[in-house]
N, C-alpha and C positions, 0 to 999 in steps of 0.2 A: 835523148828519146823525149820523145814527146807527153803531156798530161795523158791524153789518150792510151798511148803504147807503157803509158808506167802504170794507168791504173787497169790497163788490160794484163801485163806480168803480173800484178798483185793479184787480179782476178785467177792466174792463174796458178799462182802460190797459195792460196787457199784451200788448207785442206787437212782436213782432224783425225785426232790417233784415235780408232775405234777400237773394241776390245782393252780397253785397259785395266790394268793387270789393278790396278786398286780405288778407292773411291777418290773424285776428285774434288778439291777445295773449292768454293767457287771466286776465288784468287785464278784458277787453274783453268777454271770454263763451267760449259754445261753440261759434259758427256758422264754420267754418274757413276761408276764402276760398273758398264756391263760385262758381264765373262766371256768369253768365245764360247764355249759349251751351252749359250743357252735356250737354244733354239738346233732343233733335229726331228725325224719324222716324228718321235716320240711325243713330240711338241701338241700331233693336231692330231692324235689316237681319237680322242673325245670327238673328229670335227673342229670345222672353223672356229666356230660361234662363242665355244669356253676358250679358245686361244686367244682371241679379241678384243673378248671379256677383260679377260685378263690381263692384256697389257693397256686399256683404256683403264681400270681399276689403280693398274699400277702407275702408269702415269699421273693419273689425280692425285696419289699417295703423293710422287715427287714432288707435288706442288706444279704442275703444268697449265700453265694457261690454257681455256679450254680446249682441254685432252681430245673430249668427243667434234674436233672441229676436223674434218673429210674434203678434203677437193675432188668435187663432183664433175666429171668429165660428161659431156652430152657432144650428139652433131649436127650440126647444122646443114641442113641441106634443100634450104630457103633457096639458094644463088646459084650461079653456075657448076658450082664446086662446093662439094661437100665437103665441109671443116668442123675442128676438132673445137669444140670450148670449157672451155673450164672454168670453176668460180670456188670458192671455199661457202661451205653452208655446214649445219651443227648434225650429227648423227642424232635424236632422240628417240630412237628405241630400235633395240636388237636384241635378235629372238634364231632360231633357227633355222630362221624363214629368212632373216635378211635383215638389211637395217632401213630407219623408219627417217624419211625427211620431213619439212613443212617447208610451204610457199605458196605463191600467186601463182594460179592454174595459167593466166592469162600472161605471165612474163614470158622470156624469153625460150625461157630453162621449158617451162611449160609446152610450150610450142615444139620446140625440140624433143620435147617426149613422146609432144603425142604424135608426130611425126613419123621418129624410129624412137620407139621405147626400149632400147636399151642403153646401160648409164656403165660407167667406175664408179670407184671411190674409194681413192686415196686418202689413208690415211699417216700422220707424219713424226713423229716426236724423236726431235733429232737428239734431244738431252739423252735421250736414252738407247739413240745410234741402230731405234727401228723406226717398221716401216708395213704398213699391209697394205694392198691392195685387193680391191672386190670388181670383179668383174661380170653380168648380168644383162639380164627381162627387168622392167621397171613395171609397175602399177600402180593405181590409185588405191591409197586404205581405204577401209568402209566409212560411213559417213559418223558413223556413232566413235570409234577410233579417232578420226580428226578433233570431233562433241569434247570428247576424255582430255586432249592435247588441247586445246584451245580452253577449256575450264582454267588450266593449270597455268598459263598467258598473265602478265600482267596485263590491267588495265590500259594502261601505255602502248603497249606493241597491240592491242586486239585493235585500237582505234587507227596507229601508224597502219595498218593492214588494208579496214576501210580506207585509209584515204591517199593511198599509194599504190598509183596503177601502175604498176612495177614495169621496169624496163622503158616505158614511153616517156617521151623527151618530156621536157615542164621548161617552161621559161627563166625558175630562176625559182634559190634557195626561198624569198615572201612569198612565193604563188606556194608553195612545199606547205611551208607554212599554214596560209592560210588554208591549204584544204582539210591538214590536220584541225582548224579553229571548227569550221565550219561541220567536221566529222564527230569531233570532242559537244558541240552543240546537239549536232542529229541526238545524241543517245547521253544529252547529261540529266535526263528523268532514267535511266532505263539500266535497272539492278544489275544484270544482266544484258551484255554486248551478243548478238547472235556472230555465227561465223558469218563471215560473207563469200554468196556464193561459188565466188571467184576463186575460193584459197582452201586448205588443205594441203594431206599427205601422201606422198608416192612409198614404196616400198622397191628397195632396190631386191632383188631375189639374184642372188651369186650364184651362177655356173663354177667358177674360176675365183679363188682366193688367193695370193701370195703373201708371204711372210716374210719380213727382209731383216734382219739382222750383222750390223754393221763386227768387223774383222777385222783385225792387227793386218795389214801388208795386201790391202783388197780385197783379199781372199774371203767373202762377206757369204754368211749363210741363207739361201732362201728356200722356200721349202712352199711349191704349188701343188695343194688340194681343189680337185676339182670333182664336182656335185652335179649327178648325174641320174636319169629314172632307174638304174638298177644299184644305185649306191656309193661311196666317194673312194677316189686314187689318189694316191701322195704321191709326189714325185719330189727329189733335189735336183735344183735347177743349178748348174755353175754361176758363177758372177760374171 
């Protein structure tokens, strides 16, 4: 068997035992004793947002790094064929209206959202055998919302937002560092660094939210919430 075949065989054999009946020690692996019955239709009786908030809180309590990380999916329609594009961003706001994230409006994702204002966001917590997936329309948040969040950012992060023309090519790391030096000098005497005109937040308003809980035997729990003008509907999906 070649090295490639051995590697592929190893990948094929990888699997986790979901729905562990008892908590696992660090030596046993990352699953944290999730029970088979933790997710059902009643879990979203209050809507999708309380459950997502609860899961993020539980991931935080479990010590998971960046429990608010989400994979943002957009559509790139600039070429001859529309293609999906994903990247990991941080959820910086959660409300019944949706999830909020911040970025450079002139970035690749900003251009994609301007052309097709729909996106998906997937939260994954392997240690808890959980995933949440949102889909819906995206809009820019008000300037005041962006301003409030901007003020909470470290000064170094604010300078980085001014220094970087996100998603644009650059000749070297040294050139990027020089851009940061220039931005630092520009605002050296400023008590507060202003929000760049090309930077701000987006709100993803989900019309669908799916929650997934791993279960033994691969018959996982999947609960889908649909949000419409007339209210909310809940369905169980087959795994």
